[in-house]
N, C-alpha and C positions, 0 to 999 in steps of 0.2 A: 505494499499498499503505500502510496508516494514514492516510489521508487524506481529504478529501471529494470527491475527484473519483471514487470507486466505492466501493462498500459492502467494509468491512472483512469479510474471513471467517476463522473460527478455528475449530480442531477440538482436541476433548477426548478423549482417550484415559484409558479407565477399566476396569479388572478389580476385580471385584466380590469381597471378601475377608470385610468384615464384615456379609455381608447386605443390610443397607440403608444402613448409613452411608456408604459410600462414594458408590454409586449416588446416596443422598440429596443429598451435598454435589455432587457434580458437575451432577444434573440443576437443582438451585436454580441455580448457577453457571449452565448454559444458558441459563436461563428468565431469567434477571435481563440475562444479555449482549445476548439478543434483543429482549426488550420494551422495556429502558431504554436502550440504544444503539445499537440497528439493527444490530446484529451478526450475519451469516450464519453461523450455528453448525451443524457437524456433532458430534456425539456419539457416539463408537465404544464402545460395550460389549459384553461378552462373555456378560450373564446376565440374559438379558430378563426372564424369570420374576421375578426378585426387582424388577427395575424395575417390572414391571408390579404388584406388590403395593403401591408407593408413589405409581403413577399408573395408574388402571386402565384408560386409552385405549392403551397399549403395546399391540400385538399381540405375542405371543411369537414367531410365525413367520417374519417378514417379514427379509428380508435387509435392507431399506431401508425406511422411514419417515419418514412427517413428523410428528411429535405437537407440539402446540403452538409450531407456526412453526420447531422445530429439528429437522433431518434427524437421524434416528436411525439407525444401522451397525449392524449385528451382527458381533463382531468374535471370532469363534470360534478363531481362531489368527491365528501371526505369517508367513503365507502372503501371496501377492497381488504385484499390479505397481503400480507408481506413475509415473506422467510427472512435472514440475514443474507443469504446468497443472493439475493434480490436487490441488496443497500447498493449504493455507491459509494467509494471512498471521502468524498467530500458529498456533501449536503448542503444546499444554500437556500435559504427562503429569501421571497425579495421582498421588500418591505415588511417583513414581520406576518406574512400570511402565515395563515394556521396548515402547518402538514397534517395530513390523513394520522390520526392515533394509532393505527395500527404500524406504520411506518417508524413513527418514533418508538414503538415498544419493540419494533424488531432492533430500530439501532440499537437499544440497549441489550440486546441480545449477543450485538456483535464483539469481537477480540481480533484486533483494536478497534475500539470505536471511532465510528466515522468523524470526520471535520466536521460540525454543524455550525453552518455560519448566517447570519441575518446580513443580509445586504441591505442597507439602510439609504434611505433619498439623502440627495446631493445638495448642500447646503455650505452656505459661507459664515455660519453663525460660528463664533468663538469656540463655544462648548464642545462641539465635535472633538476636537484634538484631545480631550481627556475621555471622551466615550471609544474612541476608535478602538478598537481590538479588545474593549473589556469583554471580561467573561460574564454568564449568566448560568446558574445551576438551575438543572432541571427540580421542582419541587418536589418530586418522588421515584426519579430514575436517575441512575447514575450514569447523567451525560452533562455534558457544558457545552454551551452554546456561546459563539463570540459575537460581537459585534463588529462589523466592519464597513466605514464609511467612505464612500468616495469624496473627495472634497480638492483644496486648491492650495495647500501645503503641506512642507514636508511629514506633518506630522498625520498625515488621513491615509488614504488609498488612493489616492490620484483621481487620473479622469480616465475614461475608456478612451483609446486609442490605438487603432492598429498598427502593425509594421507597414510602411509605407505610405500610410494615408498623407500624409505632408510632401510626400514627392510627390504622389500622385495629383493632388491638387495644384502644384506649382507648375506641374506639367501642363494641367489644363487649360489655367489660368494665362499662362505665357503664348497658348494657339487661340487666337483668334477664331480663325477656324472650327476648332472644335466646340467654342462654344456658340457659335453661329448655328454648327450643326444640331447640337442640342438643343437649342432654344426652338427651331425649328422643327424640329420631332415632337415637340409638346403644343405646338401650333404658331408659335410665336412669328410674326410678321418681321422682315428687314427695317421697317419704319418704327414698330413696335420696339425693337432691339435698339436703335439709334436711341431711344429715349431715357431718362433715369429709370432703373430697369428695379423692383421690389417684389420679393416676394410675400405672402399673406398668410402667416398659419397662426391662428389667435382662439382664444377661446369666444364665444358668441357674445358674452356682455361687453366684450371691448367695444369701445366709440369708434368702431368705423365708418359710420354714416357721416361723422365729426371730420373723420380724416379725409375720408373720400371727398367731400368738399372742398375743404383746404386744397388738396390737390388739384381736384377739374378748376378751381379759379385762380390757381397759379400762373405764373410766367413761363415754368420748366415743365417739358413736356413728362408724364410719369406713364409708366407699364407697370400695371399691380396686377401679379401671377396670383392664383387664385386656386391652392390644391381643390379639386371636386369635396363637396360636404363641407366645407368648411365656409362658417360663416353665412349661409344659406339665405336668410331672409334678408340679411342688408346687401349681399352680394345680387340677391334676383331682384332688388329694389333699385339699385342701379342699374340692371342690366335690362329690366321689363320683362325679363323671359325667365326661365329655368335655367338655373345653373349649373348647366350639363357640361363636361368638357368639350372645349372647341366654342363655347357661346363666348360672346365678348361685344362690347360696346365703348363707342370713346363720344366723353359729353366734357367741353371744354378743353383743360390739357390732360386730361385722365383718361386713360385706356383701362378699364378691367378686363382680365380675360382667363375665364377660366380652364385648366389644365386638368390632365388626369392627376389621380391619386397616386403616387410615384411609389418605386420600390426604394428601398434605403439607400441602395447604390446610386439611382437616380434621383434621390432626393440631395444627397452631397453635392452632385454635380449642380444641380439649381442653387443651392445655395453657394457656389463656385462662380455662377454665370450672374447674381443681381448684384446692384450695386448697395443695395440695404436689405437687411433680413428681418423679418419680423417672426418671431420662434414662440413656442410657448412648453410648458412643463419642465420636463428634464432633457428627453432622448433631443430634441431640434434643438435646444438650448446648448446641450454640449457641442454639438455637430457646427452650430455658427461659430463657437468660439475658436474651432480650427477652421473654418474657412478662410477666415481674415478679413472678412468683411464687418463695416458695420452692422450691429444687429440692436433691436430692440427685442425686449422679452415679456413676455407674457406668462404668470406666475401663477400655479394652479391654484385656486381660490381655496381659505380656509376658514372654518370658524371664528369669529370673535377677530377675524383680520389679521389669524399671527401670520400668513404670508406676503405682508406689509413690512415685519422685522427682517423677514428671509429675503425681500428684494433689497431692502436699506443696507443690509448685511454684504449683499454682493457688489452693490454700486460702491460702498465704500471701500473693496479690496480693487476691485475693476475699474471703477471709473473717477477716481479722485482728480478733483481738479477739472474735469469735462464737465462744465456744469449744465451744458446742452443736452447731454445724453442724459443725464440724471432728472433734468426737469421733464425731459419729453415720457423717460420710461416712468417715472412717479404717477405723471397723470395717467399715461397709458393703462394703468393699473388702476387707476382708480383712488390714489394713495391723498393727493390734495385737490380734493374736489370743493373747497370752500367757494371756488370761484369761475365760471364757465373757463374753458382751457381756450387761448388763443391760436390754434392749431396752427393758422398759416405762419404765424411769427414761430412757435416752436419747430414747423417743419425748418423753415430759412436757417434758424439757427444750429440746428442739427446740421443741413448741409455743410455752411462754413467751418463748424467745427471738425468736418470729415477729414482732412489731411491731420490733425491733430489725434483725432482716434484711429488713423490708418497705423499712426504711428504707436501708439499703445498696444495694437493689436500686436504688433511683433513682440513687444515688451513682454505682454501677457504670455504670449505663447512660450518663449523662451523660459519663464518662470513656471510654467506648467510641465514642460521637459523637462525641468530639473527634479521631479517630483516622481517620475518614472512612469508608467502606464498601468493602467489598474490593474490588470490583468494578470501581468506579473508580479506586483505588490501582493496580489490577492493568494497568488500559488505558494511565492517565499512564506507568507504568511500562514499557511497552512502546513507547509513543512516543519514550520518551526514547531507545530504543536505535535507534530507527534515524537 
């Protein structure tokens, strides 16, 4: 177990809450573990339909299937019987999901015990450093679970990043023909490519209509690319039509175009192709950071506005002295809503500070690279527990 004598096995348990963010992270994690570290990965997931949206080769009616070398198990409930020989060497519960009780009971019968990790959500809050890798004893069984936090400092698990990701990005962004071919492939015209190109991936409660109005009345042409299903009501209102892939409309300086919902690899290319990216949740947020373009993060809402604390914590680390980015981000997330936002002024200020934001992106990526990649850090930690 966790040595060179045989293939290490690993199980990930994922319940889809945020439509695509949860499965998006788990699928990236599973693929990288298999491809770069030759781990035999089993991904347990409850929502195969959401999975298929980001990886079209997934079959939504299969109890078990192999996708890109990863065994995918449909996980509809907490039932099932498990024997010690069925279990993985490393067991990851994503965001603290409840693993089936019979699986946990079988873990307690293994010798040695599997490494049991609670993979937590990404946050820039300071308390994470003190909680990363902390143990938690099972109340009844001889099992210990450890917390593993992604993060932005050397005292956390770092960020998901595949080998060769930044080289692939740099080659793509250095090749205008590659960008043009990709955008044309999702329906973008040459005139639309020549405008300020923005990708929009956000939650429905974002102030989309107000932002559209500011772009519509602005002096600079803007092309906004919206994946199918995102902000349906607001996009439909602008289009005056059903927001299906290929639908587009131009009003004033703004063109809104609906594009297909993309696979993970193509979504990276979209981020690399755009001048500004609006992203949401966790998975697309991290990918935007590696894309090297200015981005606006729409954070997943929490009770009592706890997400505002998380947003400010990240902006304090990433956007220090970038006042336009901070103000735009706070307004986009409804943090400072005492007075109506002046979206034209906010957008103009953000664009004016773009060169400074670009320089910050380079500096930020250098700092994140120094923390190592999350998958390697996770496996090193698992080995340290044996």
